[in-house]
LOTI-30830 format. One record per atom (N, C-alpha, C): residue number from 1; residue in three letters; atom name; x, y, z. Coordinates in Angstrom, 1 decimal. Layout:
N
(NUM, ALA, CA, (X, Y, Z))
...
***
This chain:
152
(1, MET, N, (-24.4, 19.4, 49.8))
(1, MET, CA, (-24.7, 18.5, 48.7))
(1, MET, C, (-24.8, 17.1, 49.4))
(2, GLU, N, (-25.7, 16.3, 48.8))
(2, GLU, CA, (-25.9, 15.0, 49.3))
(2, GLU, C, (-25.8, 14.0, 48.1))
(3, TYR, N, (-25.2, 12.9, 48.3))
(3, TYR, CA, (-25.1, 11.9, 47.2))
(3, TYR, C, (-25.8, 10.6, 47.6))
(4, VAL, N, (-26.6, 10.1, 46.7))
(4, VAL, CA, (-27.2, 8.8, 46.9))
(4, VAL, C, (-26.5, 7.9, 45.9))
(5, ILE, N, (-25.8, 6.9, 46.4))
(5, ILE, CA, (-25.1, 6.0, 45.5))
(5, ILE, C, (-25.7, 4.6, 45.7))
(6, ASP, N, (-26.4, 4.2, 44.7))
(6, ASP, CA, (-27.2, 2.9, 44.8))
(6, ASP, C, (-26.3, 1.8, 44.2))
(7, ILE, N, (-25.8, 0.9, 45.1))
(7, ILE, CA, (-24.9, -0.1, 44.6))
(7, ILE, C, (-25.5, -1.5, 44.7))
(8, THR, N, (-25.5, -2.3, 43.6))
(8, THR, CA, (-26.0, -3.6, 43.7))
(8, THR, C, (-24.9, -4.6, 43.1))
(9, ASN, N, (-24.9, -5.8, 43.7))
(9, ASN, CA, (-24.0, -6.8, 43.2))
(9, ASN, C, (-24.8, -8.0, 42.8))
(10, GLU, N, (-24.8, -8.4, 41.5))
(10, GLU, CA, (-25.5, -9.5, 41.0))
(10, GLU, C, (-24.6, -10.8, 41.0))
(11, VAL, N, (-23.3, -10.7, 41.4))
(11, VAL, CA, (-22.4, -11.8, 41.2))
(11, VAL, C, (-22.0, -12.4, 42.6))
(12, GLU, N, (-22.6, -13.5, 42.9))
(12, GLU, CA, (-22.4, -14.1, 44.2))
(12, GLU, C, (-20.9, -14.5, 44.5))
(13, LYS, N, (-20.2, -14.8, 43.3))
(13, LYS, CA, (-18.8, -15.3, 43.4))
(13, LYS, C, (-17.9, -14.2, 44.0))
(14, TYR, N, (-18.3, -13.0, 43.9))
(14, TYR, CA, (-17.5, -11.8, 44.4))
(14, TYR, C, (-18.3, -11.2, 45.5))
(15, ASP, N, (-17.9, -11.5, 46.7))
(15, ASP, CA, (-18.6, -10.8, 47.9))
(15, ASP, C, (-18.0, -9.5, 48.2))
(16, LEU, N, (-18.7, -8.4, 47.8))
(16, LEU, CA, (-18.2, -7.1, 48.1))
(16, LEU, C, (-18.9, -6.4, 49.2))
(17, SER, N, (-19.7, -7.2, 50.0))
(17, SER, CA, (-20.5, -6.5, 51.1))
(17, SER, C, (-19.6, -5.7, 52.0))
(18, ASN, N, (-18.4, -6.1, 52.3))
(18, ASN, CA, (-17.5, -5.4, 53.2))
(18, ASN, C, (-16.9, -4.1, 52.5))
(19, GLU, N, (-17.0, -4.1, 51.2))
(19, GLU, CA, (-16.4, -3.0, 50.4))
(19, GLU, C, (-17.4, -1.9, 50.1))
(20, MET, N, (-18.7, -2.1, 50.2))
(20, MET, CA, (-19.7, -1.1, 49.7))
(20, MET, C, (-19.6, 0.3, 50.4))
(21, GLU, N, (-19.4, 0.3, 51.7))
(21, GLU, CA, (-19.2, 1.6, 52.3))
(21, GLU, C, (-18.0, 2.4, 51.8))
(22, LYS, N, (-16.9, 1.6, 51.6))
(22, LYS, CA, (-15.6, 2.2, 51.1))
(22, LYS, C, (-15.9, 2.7, 49.7))
(23, ILE, N, (-16.6, 1.9, 48.8))
(23, ILE, CA, (-16.8, 2.3, 47.4))
(23, ILE, C, (-17.7, 3.6, 47.4))
(24, GLU, N, (-18.7, 3.7, 48.3))
(24, GLU, CA, (-19.5, 4.9, 48.4))
(24, GLU, C, (-18.7, 6.1, 48.8))
(25, LYS, N, (-17.9, 5.9, 49.7))
(25, LYS, CA, (-17.0, 7.0, 50.2))
(25, LYS, C, (-16.0, 7.5, 49.1))
(26, TYR, N, (-15.4, 6.5, 48.4))
(26, TYR, CA, (-14.5, 6.8, 47.3))
(26, TYR, C, (-15.2, 7.6, 46.2))
(27, ILE, N, (-16.4, 7.2, 45.8))
(27, ILE, CA, (-17.1, 7.9, 44.8))
(27, ILE, C, (-17.5, 9.3, 45.2))
(28, SER, N, (-17.9, 9.4, 46.5))
(28, SER, CA, (-18.3, 10.7, 47.0))
(28, SER, C, (-17.1, 11.6, 47.0))
(29, GLU, N, (-15.9, 11.2, 47.3))
(29, GLU, CA, (-14.7, 12.0, 47.3))
(29, GLU, C, (-14.5, 12.5, 45.9))
(30, ILE, N, (-14.7, 11.7, 44.9))
(30, ILE, CA, (-14.5, 12.2, 43.5))
(30, ILE, C, (-15.5, 13.2, 43.2))
(31, LEU, N, (-16.7, 12.9, 43.5))
(31, LEU, CA, (-17.8, 13.9, 43.2))
(31, LEU, C, (-17.5, 15.2, 43.9))
(32, ASP, N, (-17.1, 15.2, 45.2))
(32, ASP, CA, (-16.8, 16.4, 45.9))
(32, ASP, C, (-15.8, 17.2, 45.2))
(33, SER, N, (-14.8, 16.6, 44.6))
(33, SER, CA, (-13.7, 17.3, 43.9))
(33, SER, C, (-14.1, 17.8, 42.6))
(34, GLU, N, (-15.1, 17.2, 42.0))
(34, GLU, CA, (-15.4, 17.4, 40.5))
(34, GLU, C, (-16.7, 18.3, 40.3))
(35, ILE, N, (-17.6, 18.3, 41.2))
(35, ILE, CA, (-18.8, 18.9, 41.1))
(35, ILE, C, (-18.9, 20.2, 41.8))
(36, GLU, N, (-19.5, 21.2, 41.0))
(36, GLU, CA, (-19.6, 22.5, 41.7))
(36, GLU, C, (-20.6, 22.5, 42.9))
(37, ASP, N, (-20.3, 23.3, 43.9))
(37, ASP, CA, (-21.2, 23.3, 45.0))
(37, ASP, C, (-22.6, 23.8, 44.7))
(38, SER, N, (-22.8, 24.5, 43.6))
(38, SER, CA, (-24.2, 24.9, 43.2))
(38, SER, C, (-25.1, 23.8, 42.8))
(39, ILE, N, (-24.5, 22.7, 42.4))
(39, ILE, CA, (-25.3, 21.6, 42.0))
(39, ILE, C, (-26.0, 20.9, 43.2))
(40, LYS, N, (-27.3, 20.7, 43.0))
(40, LYS, CA, (-28.0, 20.1, 44.2))
(40, LYS, C, (-27.7, 18.6, 44.3))
(41, ASP, N, (-28.4, 17.9, 45.1))
(41, ASP, CA, (-28.1, 16.5, 45.4))
(41, ASP, C, (-28.1, 15.6, 44.2))
(42, ILE, N, (-27.2, 14.6, 44.3))
(42, ILE, CA, (-26.9, 13.8, 43.1))
(42, ILE, C, (-27.2, 12.3, 43.4))
(43, TYR, N, (-27.7, 11.6, 42.4))
(43, TYR, CA, (-28.0, 10.2, 42.5))
(43, TYR, C, (-27.3, 9.5, 41.4))
(44, LEU, N, (-26.7, 8.4, 41.7))
(44, LEU, CA, (-26.1, 7.5, 40.7))
(44, LEU, C, (-26.2, 6.1, 41.1))
(45, SER, N, (-26.3, 5.2, 40.1))
(45, SER, CA, (-26.3, 3.8, 40.5))
(45, SER, C, (-25.0, 3.1, 39.9))
(46, LEU, N, (-24.7, 2.1, 40.6))
(46, LEU, CA, (-23.5, 1.2, 40.3))
(46, LEU, C, (-23.9, -0.3, 40.4))
(47, MET, N, (-23.8, -0.9, 39.3))
(47, MET, CA, (-24.2, -2.3, 39.3))
(47, MET, C, (-23.0, -3.2, 39.0))
(48, PHE, N, (-22.7, -4.2, 39.8))
(48, PHE, CA, (-21.7, -5.2, 39.5))
(48, PHE, C, (-22.4, -6.4, 38.9))
(49, THR, N, (-21.9, -6.8, 37.8))
(49, THR, CA, (-22.7, -7.9, 37.1))
(49, THR, C, (-21.6, -8.9, 36.5))
(50, ASP, N, (-22.1, -9.9, 35.7))
(50, ASP, CA, (-21.3, -10.9, 35.1))
(50, ASP, C, (-21.1, -10.8, 33.7))
(51, ILE, N, (-20.2, -11.6, 33.1))
(51, ILE, CA, (-19.9, -11.5, 31.7))
(51, ILE, C, (-21.1, -11.5, 30.7))
(52, GLU, N, (-22.0, -12.4, 31.0))
(52, GLU, CA, (-23.2, -12.6, 30.2))
(52, GLU, C, (-24.0, -11.4, 30.1))
(53, ASN, N, (-24.3, -10.8, 31.3))
(53, ASN, CA, (-25.1, -9.6, 31.4))
(53, ASN, C, (-24.5, -8.4, 30.7))
(54, ILE, N, (-23.2, -8.2, 31.0))
(54, ILE, CA, (-22.5, -7.0, 30.4))
(54, ILE, C, (-22.4, -7.1, 28.9))
(55, GLN, N, (-22.2, -8.3, 28.5))
(55, GLN, CA, (-22.2, -8.5, 27.0))
(55, GLN, C, (-23.6, -8.1, 26.3))
(56, LYS, N, (-24.6, -8.6, 27.0))
(56, LYS, CA, (-26.0, -8.2, 26.5))
(56, LYS, C, (-26.2, -6.7, 26.5))
(57, ILE, N, (-25.7, -6.0, 27.5))
(57, ILE, CA, (-25.9, -4.6, 27.7))
(57, ILE, C, (-25.0, -3.9, 26.6))
(58, ASN, N, (-23.8, -4.3, 26.4))
(58, ASN, CA, (-22.9, -3.8, 25.5))
(58, ASN, C, (-23.4, -3.9, 24.0))
(59, LYS, N, (-24.1, -5.1, 23.8))
(59, LYS, CA, (-24.6, -5.3, 22.4))
(59, LYS, C, (-25.8, -4.4, 22.2))
(60, GLU, N, (-26.7, -4.4, 23.2))
(60, GLU, CA, (-27.9, -3.6, 23.1))
(60, GLU, C, (-27.7, -2.1, 23.0))
(61, TYR, N, (-26.8, -1.6, 23.8))
(61, TYR, CA, (-26.7, -0.1, 23.8))
(61, TYR, C, (-25.5, 0.5, 23.0))
(62, ARG, N, (-24.5, -0.4, 22.8))
(62, ARG, CA, (-23.3, 0.0, 22.1))
(62, ARG, C, (-23.0, -0.7, 20.8))
(63, ASP, N, (-23.9, -1.6, 20.5))
(63, ASP, CA, (-23.8, -2.5, 19.3))
(63, ASP, C, (-22.4, -3.2, 19.2))
(64, LYS, N, (-21.9, -3.6, 20.4))
(64, LYS, CA, (-20.7, -4.3, 20.5))
(64, LYS, C, (-21.0, -5.7, 21.2))
(65, ASP, N, (-20.9, -6.8, 20.4))
(65, ASP, CA, (-21.3, -8.1, 20.9))
(65, ASP, C, (-20.1, -8.7, 21.6))
(66, MET, N, (-19.7, -8.2, 22.8))
(66, MET, CA, (-18.6, -8.6, 23.5))
(66, MET, C, (-18.7, -8.1, 24.9))
(67, ALA, N, (-18.0, -8.8, 25.8))
(67, ALA, CA, (-17.9, -8.4, 27.2))
(67, ALA, C, (-16.9, -7.3, 27.3))
(68, THR, N, (-17.1, -6.4, 28.3))
(68, THR, CA, (-16.2, -5.3, 28.7))
(68, THR, C, (-16.1, -5.2, 30.2))
(69, ASP, N, (-15.2, -4.3, 30.6))
(69, ASP, CA, (-15.1, -4.2, 32.1))
(69, ASP, C, (-16.1, -3.2, 32.7))
(70, VAL, N, (-16.4, -2.1, 32.0))
(70, VAL, CA, (-17.2, -1.1, 32.6))
(70, VAL, C, (-18.0, -0.3, 31.4))
(71, ILE, N, (-19.3, 0.0, 31.7))
(71, ILE, CA, (-20.1, 0.8, 30.8))
(71, ILE, C, (-20.7, 1.9, 31.7))
(72, SER, N, (-20.7, 3.1, 31.2))
(72, SER, CA, (-21.3, 4.2, 31.8))
(72, SER, C, (-22.5, 4.8, 31.0))
(73, PHE, N, (-23.5, 5.1, 31.7))
(73, PHE, CA, (-24.7, 5.8, 31.0))
(73, PHE, C, (-24.9, 7.1, 31.7))
(74, ALA, N, (-24.4, 8.1, 31.1))
(74, ALA, CA, (-24.5, 9.5, 31.8))
(74, ALA, C, (-25.9, 10.1, 31.3))
(75, TYR, N, (-26.5, 10.8, 32.3))
(75, TYR, CA, (-27.7, 11.5, 32.1))
(75, TYR, C, (-27.5, 13.0, 32.2))
(76, SER, N, (-28.4, 13.8, 31.6))
(76, SER, CA, (-28.2, 15.2, 31.7))
(76, SER, C, (-28.7, 15.7, 33.1))
(77, GLU, N, (-28.2, 16.9, 33.5))
(77, GLU, CA, (-28.5, 17.4, 34.7))
(77, GLU, C, (-30.0, 17.8, 34.9))
(78, THR, N, (-30.7, 17.8, 33.8))
(78, THR, CA, (-32.1, 18.1, 33.9))
(78, THR, C, (-33.0, 16.9, 34.4))
(79, GLU, N, (-32.4, 15.7, 34.3))
(79, GLU, CA, (-33.3, 14.6, 34.7))
(79, GLU, C, (-33.1, 14.5, 36.2))
(80, ASN, N, (-34.2, 14.2, 36.8))
(80, ASN, CA, (-34.1, 14.0, 38.3))
(80, ASN, C, (-35.1, 12.9, 38.8))
(81, ALA, N, (-34.7, 12.4, 40.0))
(81, ALA, CA, (-35.5, 11.5, 40.6))
(81, ALA, C, (-35.9, 12.1, 42.1))
(82, GLY, N, (-37.1, 12.7, 42.0))
(82, GLY, CA, (-37.4, 13.4, 43.2))
(82, GLY, C, (-36.6, 14.6, 43.4))
(83, PHE, N, (-35.8, 14.8, 44.5))
(83, PHE, CA, (-35.0, 15.9, 44.8))
(83, PHE, C, (-33.6, 15.8, 44.2))
(84, TYR, N, (-33.3, 14.6, 43.6))
(84, TYR, CA, (-31.9, 14.3, 43.2))
(84, TYR, C, (-31.7, 14.5, 41.7))
(85, ASN, N, (-30.6, 15.1, 41.3))
(85, ASN, CA, (-30.1, 15.1, 39.9))
(85, ASN, C, (-29.6, 13.7, 39.7))
(86, VAL, N, (-30.0, 13.1, 38.6))
(86, VAL, CA, (-29.5, 11.7, 38.2))
(86, VAL, C, (-28.3, 11.9, 37.4))
(87, LEU, N, (-27.1, 11.5, 38.0))
(87, LEU, CA, (-25.9, 11.6, 37.2))
(87, LEU, C, (-25.8, 10.6, 36.2))
(88, GLY, N, (-26.2, 9.3, 36.5))
(88, GLY, CA, (-26.2, 8.2, 35.5))
(88, GLY, C, (-26.0, 6.8, 36.2))
(89, ASP, N, (-25.7, 5.9, 35.4))
(89, ASP, CA, (-25.6, 4.5, 35.8))
(89, ASP, C, (-24.2, 4.0, 35.3))
(90, ILE, N, (-23.6, 3.1, 36.2))
(90, ILE, CA, (-22.3, 2.5, 35.9))
(90, ILE, C, (-22.5, 1.0, 36.1))
(91, VAL, N, (-22.1, 0.2, 35.0))
(91, VAL, CA, (-22.2, -1.2, 35.1))
(91, VAL, C, (-20.8, -1.8, 35.0))
(92, ILE, N, (-20.4, -2.6, 35.9))
(92, ILE, CA, (-19.0, -3.2, 36.0))
(92, ILE, C, (-19.1, -4.7, 36.0))
(93, CYS, N, (-18.3, -5.3, 35.2))
(93, CYS, CA, (-18.2, -6.8, 35.1))
(93, CYS, C, (-17.1, -7.3, 36.0))
(94, LEU, N, (-17.4, -7.8, 37.1))
(94, LEU, CA, (-16.4, -8.3, 38.0))
(94, LEU, C, (-15.5, -9.3, 37.5))
(95, GLU, N, (-16.0, -10.2, 36.6))
(95, GLU, CA, (-15.1, -11.3, 36.1))
(95, GLU, C, (-14.1, -10.7, 35.2))
(96, VAL, N, (-14.5, -9.6, 34.4))
(96, VAL, CA, (-13.5, -9.0, 33.5))
(96, VAL, C, (-12.5, -8.2, 34.4))
(97, VAL, N, (-13.0, -7.6, 35.4))
(97, VAL, CA, (-12.1, -6.8, 36.3))
(97, VAL, C, (-11.1, -7.8, 36.9))
(98, ASP, N, (-11.5, -9.0, 37.3))
(98, ASP, CA, (-10.6, -10.0, 37.8))
(98, ASP, C, (-9.6, -10.5, 36.8))
(99, ASP, N, (-10.1, -10.7, 35.6))
(99, ASP, CA, (-9.2, -11.2, 34.5))
(99, ASP, C, (-8.2, -10.0, 34.2))
(100, ASN, N, (-8.6, -8.8, 34.1))
(100, ASN, CA, (-7.7, -7.7, 33.9))
(100, ASN, C, (-6.7, -7.4, 34.9))
(101, SER, N, (-7.1, -7.7, 36.2))
(101, SER, CA, (-6.1, -7.4, 37.3))
(101, SER, C, (-5.0, -8.4, 37.1))
(102, LYS, N, (-5.2, -9.6, 36.7))
(102, LYS, CA, (-4.2, -10.7, 36.5))
(102, LYS, C, (-3.4, -10.3, 35.2))
(103, LYS, N, (-4.1, -9.9, 34.2))
(103, LYS, CA, (-3.5, -9.5, 32.9))
(103, LYS, C, (-2.5, -8.4, 33.0))
(104, TYR, N, (-2.8, -7.4, 33.9))
(104, TYR, CA, (-2.0, -6.2, 34.0))
(104, TYR, C, (-1.1, -6.3, 35.2))
(105, GLY, N, (-1.2, -7.4, 36.0))
(105, GLY, CA, (-0.2, -7.6, 37.0))
(105, GLY, C, (-0.4, -6.8, 38.3))
(106, HIS, N, (-1.6, -6.4, 38.6))
(106, HIS, CA, (-1.9, -5.7, 39.8))
(106, HIS, C, (-3.1, -6.3, 40.5))
(107, GLY, N, (-3.4, -6.0, 41.7))
(107, GLY, CA, (-4.5, -6.7, 42.5))
(107, GLY, C, (-5.9, -6.4, 42.0))
(108, PHE, N, (-6.8, -7.2, 42.4))
(108, PHE, CA, (-8.2, -7.0, 42.1))
(108, PHE, C, (-8.7, -5.7, 42.6))
(109, GLU, N, (-8.3, -5.3, 43.8))
(109, GLU, CA, (-8.8, -4.1, 44.4))
(109, GLU, C, (-8.4, -2.9, 43.5))
(110, ARG, N, (-7.2, -2.8, 43.1))
(110, ARG, CA, (-6.7, -1.7, 42.3))
(110, ARG, C, (-7.4, -1.7, 41.0))
(111, GLU, N, (-7.7, -2.8, 40.4))
(111, GLU, CA, (-8.5, -2.8, 39.1))
(111, GLU, C, (-9.9, -2.4, 39.3))
(112, LEU, N, (-10.5, -2.9, 40.4))
(112, LEU, CA, (-11.8, -2.5, 40.7))
(112, LEU, C, (-12.0, -1.0, 40.9))
(113, TYR, N, (-11.1, -0.4, 41.6))
(113, TYR, CA, (-11.2, 1.1, 41.8))
(113, TYR, C, (-10.8, 1.8, 40.6))
(114, TYR, N, (-10.0, 1.2, 39.7))
(114, TYR, CA, (-9.7, 1.9, 38.4))
(114, TYR, C, (-11.0, 2.0, 37.5))
(115, VAL, N, (-11.7, 0.9, 37.5))
(115, VAL, CA, (-13.0, 0.9, 36.6))
(115, VAL, C, (-14.1, 1.8, 37.2))
(116, ILE, N, (-14.1, 1.8, 38.6))
(116, ILE, CA, (-15.1, 2.6, 39.2))
(116, ILE, C, (-14.7, 4.1, 38.9))
(117, THR, N, (-13.4, 4.5, 39.0))
(117, THR, CA, (-13.0, 5.9, 38.7))
(117, THR, C, (-13.3, 6.1, 37.2))
(118, HIS, N, (-13.0, 5.2, 36.3))
(118, HIS, CA, (-13.3, 5.4, 34.9))
(118, HIS, C, (-14.7, 5.7, 34.7))
(119, GLY, N, (-15.6, 4.9, 35.3))
(119, GLY, CA, (-17.0, 5.0, 35.1))
(119, GLY, C, (-17.6, 6.4, 35.6))
(120, VAL, N, (-17.1, 6.7, 36.8))
(120, VAL, CA, (-17.5, 8.0, 37.4))
(120, VAL, C, (-17.1, 9.2, 36.5))
(121, LEU, N, (-15.8, 9.1, 36.1))
(121, LEU, CA, (-15.3, 10.2, 35.2))
(121, LEU, C, (-16.2, 10.4, 34.0))
(122, HIS, N, (-16.6, 9.2, 33.4))
(122, HIS, CA, (-17.4, 9.3, 32.2))
(122, HIS, C, (-18.8, 10.0, 32.5))
(123, LEU, N, (-19.4, 9.7, 33.7))
(123, LEU, CA, (-20.6, 10.3, 34.1))
(123, LEU, C, (-20.4, 11.8, 34.2))
(124, LEU, N, (-19.2, 12.2, 34.6))
(124, LEU, CA, (-18.9, 13.7, 34.8))
(124, LEU, C, (-18.5, 14.3, 33.5))
(125, GLY, N, (-18.5, 13.6, 32.4))
(125, GLY, CA, (-18.3, 14.2, 31.1))
(125, GLY, C, (-16.9, 14.0, 30.5))
(126, TYR, N, (-16.0, 13.3, 31.2))
(126, TYR, CA, (-14.7, 13.0, 30.7))
(126, TYR, C, (-14.8, 11.9, 29.7))
(127, ASP, N, (-13.9, 11.9, 28.6))
(127, ASP, CA, (-14.0, 10.9, 27.6))
(127, ASP, C, (-12.5, 10.7, 27.1))
(128, HIS, N, (-12.4, 9.7, 26.2))
(128, HIS, CA, (-11.1, 9.3, 25.7))
(128, HIS, C, (-11.1, 9.0, 24.2))
(129, ILE, N, (-11.9, 9.9, 23.5))
(129, ILE, CA, (-12.1, 9.7, 22.1))
(129, ILE, C, (-10.9, 10.2, 21.3))
(130, ASN, N, (-10.5, 11.4, 21.7))
(130, ASN, CA, (-9.2, 11.9, 21.0))
(130, ASN, C, (-8.1, 11.9, 22.0))
(131, GLU, N, (-6.9, 12.1, 21.6))
(131, GLU, CA, (-5.7, 12.0, 22.4))
(131, GLU, C, (-5.7, 13.0, 23.5))
(132, ASP, N, (-6.1, 14.3, 23.3))
(132, ASP, CA, (-6.1, 15.3, 24.4))
(132, ASP, C, (-7.1, 14.9, 25.5))
(133, GLU, N, (-8.3, 14.4, 25.0))
(133, GLU, CA, (-9.3, 14.0, 26.1))
(133, GLU, C, (-8.8, 12.8, 26.8))
(134, LYS, N, (-8.1, 11.8, 26.1))
(134, LYS, CA, (-7.7, 10.7, 26.7))
(134, LYS, C, (-6.6, 10.9, 27.7))
(135, LYS, N, (-5.7, 11.8, 27.4))
(135, LYS, CA, (-4.6, 12.2, 28.3))
(135, LYS, C, (-5.2, 12.9, 29.6))
(136, GLU, N, (-6.2, 13.8, 29.4))
(136, GLU, CA, (-6.8, 14.4, 30.6))
(136, GLU, C, (-7.5, 13.4, 31.5))
(137, MET, N, (-8.2, 12.4, 30.8))
(137, MET, CA, (-9.0, 11.5, 31.6))
(137, MET, C, (-8.0, 10.5, 32.3))
(138, ARG, N, (-7.0, 10.1, 31.7))
(138, ARG, CA, (-5.9, 9.2, 32.3))
(138, ARG, C, (-5.3, 9.9, 33.5))
(139, GLU, N, (-5.0, 11.1, 33.3))
(139, GLU, CA, (-4.3, 11.9, 34.4))
(139, GLU, C, (-5.3, 12.0, 35.6))
(140, LYS, N, (-6.6, 12.2, 35.4))
(140, LYS, CA, (-7.6, 12.2, 36.4))
(140, LYS, C, (-7.7, 10.9, 37.1))
(141, GLU, N, (-7.7, 9.9, 36.3))
(141, GLU, CA, (-7.8, 8.4, 36.9))
(141, GLU, C, (-6.6, 8.2, 37.8))
(142, GLU, N, (-5.4, 8.4, 37.3))
(142, GLU, CA, (-4.2, 8.2, 38.2))
(142, GLU, C, (-4.2, 9.1, 39.4))
(143, TYR, N, (-4.7, 10.3, 39.2))
(143, TYR, CA, (-4.7, 11.3, 40.4))
(143, TYR, C, (-5.5, 10.6, 41.5))
(144, TYR, N, (-6.7, 10.2, 41.2))
(144, TYR, CA, (-7.7, 9.7, 42.2))
(144, TYR, C, (-7.2, 8.4, 42.7))
(145, LEU, N, (-6.7, 7.5, 41.9))
(145, LEU, CA, (-6.2, 6.2, 42.3))
(145, LEU, C, (-5.0, 6.3, 43.3))
(146, ASN, N, (-4.1, 7.2, 42.9))
(146, ASN, CA, (-2.9, 7.5, 43.8))
(146, ASN, C, (-3.3, 8.2, 45.1))
(147, LYS, N, (-4.3, 9.1, 45.0))
(147, LYS, CA, (-4.6, 9.8, 46.2))
(147, LYS, C, (-5.2, 8.9, 47.3))
(148, PHE, N, (-5.9, 7.8, 46.8))
(148, PHE, CA, (-6.4, 6.9, 47.8))
(148, PHE, C, (-5.7, 5.6, 47.9))
(149, GLY, N, (-4.5, 5.6, 47.4))
(149, GLY, CA, (-3.5, 4.5, 47.6))
(149, GLY, C, (-3.7, 3.2, 46.7))
(150, TYR, N, (-4.4, 3.4, 45.6))
(150, TYR, CA, (-4.6, 2.3, 44.6))
(150, TYR, C, (-3.5, 2.4, 43.6))
(151, ARG, N, (-2.3, 2.0, 43.9))
(151, ARG, CA, (-1.2, 2.2, 43.0))
(151, ARG, C, (-1.0, 0.9, 42.2))
(152, ARG, N, (-0.3, 1.0, 41.1))
(152, ARG, CA, (0.0, -0.2, 40.3))
(152, ARG, C, (1.0, -1.0, 40.9))
***
């Protein structure tokens, strides 16, 4: 199985160029653990953006006129781009990630990987609408974060 993870960073203030390969590897590890071997090659996009853009996206697609840290758009397995199944798109606001890292008292890197994990798990069908789903998703998030050393 091959993964194509298309990462873009629209926010010059946060230089993640040295982090891109690590982010791709991290996402690939989660996908390896969560996706059946019978699924063919996967494509997903990850965009880092600013408060203004994520607020526009949140308003347009979720009818919430406010900034947020991460939004995921999951696609069905039947959609494809060439030979790849399109898993979906993740949009992360780096300014909100930075603010949240300070608010929750842990580093930027840990918060960044938390929202990446959260977004990927949404693409894989996890949710937090009811308490049982929320508990399962939180346990998965903590499992991956701890496995890769992103502790609180």
